[in-house]
C-alpha positions, 0 to 999 in steps of 0.5 A, a space after each residue: 446497522 444492517 441486519 445483525 452486523 454492527 458498525 464496529 464489527 464491519 471494521 473488524 478484520 479478525 482472522 483475515 489474512 493480509 499481505 502488505 508488500 514492502 513492509 519491513 519498515 516505513 509506511 508499509 510496516 505501519 500499515 501492517 501494524 494497523 491491520 494487525 491491530 484491527 485483528 488481521 493475520 499479517 504477512 510482511 514482505 520485502 527482499 532483505 530477509 534479515 530486515 524482514 525477519 527483524 520486523 516480523 519478530 518485533 511485530 510478533 512480540 506485540 501481536 503474537 507469533 501466530 498472527 505475524 508471518 513474513 514472505 521474502 520475494 521480489 514483487 517485480 518478478 512474475 515468478 516470484 510473485 506467483 510463488 509468494 502468493 502461493 506460499 501464503 495460501 498454503 502456509 498462512 491461509 486464504 489471502 483476503 487483503 492485499 496492500 500493494 505498498 512496495 515503492 522506490 524513488 529516484 530523483 534526477 532531471 529527465 534530461 539526465 535520467 538513465 533508462 535503466 533507472 526509469 524502468 527500475 522505478 516503473 517496475 517497482 512502483 507500478 508493475 509490481 502491483 499488477 503482478 502481485 495483484 493479479 496473483 492475489 485476484 486469481 484466488 479472490 475471484 474464485 472465492 468471490 471476495 477480496 480487497 486490494 489496496 494500492 498505495 498511490 501518492 499525491 503524485 498520482 495527480 501532481 508532478 514535481 521536477 526530477 521525479 518523472 518515473 515516480 510521477 508516471 508510475 503513481 499516475 499509472 497506479 491510479 488508473 491500474 486501480 480503475 482497470 482492476 475494478 473494471 475487470 474484477 468488481 463483478 467477482 466480489 472484489 473491491 480495489 481502491 487506492 490510498 494517495 498519501 501526501 507528504 508523510 513524516 517518516 525516517 525516510 523523509 526526515 532529511 526533508 523535514 530537517 530542510 528548513 526551506 523544504 519544510 516551510 514549503 510543505 507547511 505553506 502548501 498544505 492547508 492542514 499546515 503539517 506533515 502527515 503521519 503514518 497513523 493518518 494512513 492506517 485508518 483509511 487502509 483499515 476501512 478499505 480492507 474491511 466490510 465497511 467499504 464493500 460498495 467502494 470500488 475504483 476510488 483513490 482516497 487522497 490523504 494529504 491534508 488538503 494539498 491537492 485541492 488548493 493552488 
């Protein structure tokens, strides 16, 4: 305890506005729910307006319509990112928490990789965090506070065949987290990353169902299991809260120990 701030209250996000990019489904949606459970006012984001609205309605039933919003915009376009953040500031409230989660994967050997696919992955997985992060930081710096959480990956540190653009993007995102810290920490911002291991979601179900790949994951991970979306929400809530006010520029690996063994 410090002063009148209890340990519990330091994790409380009540009333704080949080934007989670790429949050109409999957990990992004789970992170949005975790922030809402901690009290945040959550803005969902995606480009599929119909799916985004369905996700907003589902969350509103659980947390109340006044706390769940959505804003459809393309995070890879500078103008869209600027308009999206401006809309949130005007219609929802001052943006205090940004989770840069939007990302895609493309599996092709490098010798066969089309440069357009390379650029598409880099744009979605790395450039978007720069664009949305910069727009959020403009307001956060003025107010002297703010949390930016970049969703990295074990591929921020490791590599596997056929996913070169993803590996390059996630490695870049880890260093972008450091660069943001170098420029914005003095203004009261905390910028950190979460690096998930292999997480069991509907998007990875085919990999879970593949006996060979599943056996490799279980053997390669000291915890001997796949991660769950619930494994990620606690660290994200911590990084979004006052409890992490002196944590800056770090990438927290949530991978069951995968990256610490050979």
